[in-house]
C-alpha positions in Angstrom: 0.0 0.0 0.0 2.8 2.4 0.9 4.6 1.7 -2.4 1.5 2.4 -4.4 0.9 5.7 -2.5 4.5 6.8 -3.1 4.3 6.0 -6.8 1.0 7.9 -7.1 2.3 10.9 -5.2 5.5 10.9 -7.2 3.6 10.8 -10.5 1.3 13.6 -9.4 4.2 15.8 -8.4 6.1 15.0 -11.6 3.0 15.9 -13.7 2.5 19.1 -11.8 6.2 20.1 -12.2 6.1 19.2 -15.9 3.0 21.3 -16.4 4.5 24.3 -14.7 7.8 23.9 -16.4 6.3 23.7 -19.9 3.8 26.5 -19.4 4.1 29.3 -21.9 6.0 32.3 -20.7 4.8 35.7 -21.8 7.2 37.3 -24.2 8.7 40.8 -24.0 8.2 42.6 -27.3 11.0 44.8 -28.4 10.3 48.4 -29.5 10.5 47.3 -33.1 8.0 44.5 -32.5 5.6 47.0 -30.8 6.0 49.3 -33.8 5.2 46.5 -36.2 2.1 45.6 -34.2 1.0 49.2 -34.3 1.6 49.4 -38.1 -0.4 46.2 -38.7 -3.3 47.4 -36.6 -3.3 50.7 -38.4 -3.3 49.1 -41.8 -6.1 46.8 -40.7 -8.2 49.8 -39.5 -7.6 51.6 -42.8 -8.5 48.5 -44.8 -11.7 47.9 -42.7 -12.7 51.6 -43.2 -12.2 51.4 -46.9 -14.3 48.3 -47.1 -17.0 50.0 -45.0 -16.7 47.7 -42.1 -17.2 50.4 -39.5 -17.4 48.3 -36.4 -14.2 46.4 -37.2 -12.5 49.7 -38.2 -13.4 51.3 -34.9 -12.1 48.3 -32.9 -8.9 48.1 -35.0 -8.4 51.9 -34.7 -8.7 51.7 -30.9 -6.2 48.9 -30.8 -3.9 50.8 -33.1 -4.1 53.9 -30.9 -3.2 51.8 -27.9 -0.4 50.0 -29.7 1.1 53.4 -30.8 0.9 54.6 -27.2 2.7 51.5 -25.9 5.3 51.9 -28.7 5.9 55.5 -27.7 6.2 54.5 -24.0 8.7 51.8 -24.8 10.8 54.2 -26.8 10.8 56.7 -23.9 11.8 53.9 -21.5 14.6 52.7 -23.8 16.0 56.2 -24.2 15.8 56.7 -20.4 17.6 53.4 -19.8 20.3 54.3 -22.3 20.9 57.7 -20.8 21.0 56.2 -17.3 23.6 53.7 -18.4 25.7 56.3 -20.2 25.5 58.6 -17.2 26.6 55.8 -14.8 29.5 54.9 -17.0 30.8 58.5 -16.9 33.4 59.3 -14.3 32.6 63.0 -14.2 29.5 64.5 -12.7 28.2 68.0 -13.3 25.5 69.5 -11.1 23.3 72.3 -12.3 20.9 74.6 -10.4 18.7 76.9 -12.6 20.9 76.0 -15.6 24.1 77.2 -13.8 26.9 74.7 -13.2 27.5 74.7 -9.4 29.8 71.7 -8.9 32.0 69.4 -11.0 33.9 66.5 -9.6 35.3 63.1 -10.5 33.5 60.0 -9.2 35.9 57.3 -8.0 34.7 53.8 -8.6 
């Protein structure tokens, strides 16, 4: 009886682990991928509008507007991350107050 219970427990745990391990992982779209999605949705909205499919055109236009917003947000985030990385690599720091340089010193790593 104990052997059968251990086998069953082991198979249940193995199945649960395999299911979790093989579950799809959500992908992170790049800025270019988000742009391609926005372009595709915009083209679909224009095509639907030309074909007088107003409901589909409205839905696609709403999706396109949201996709362009997400693309713009991703571009801003990427630019911020690049600037932050470049600033952290620099060994010199300049501090400004009201567009006047007040201090300049070398950061020692």
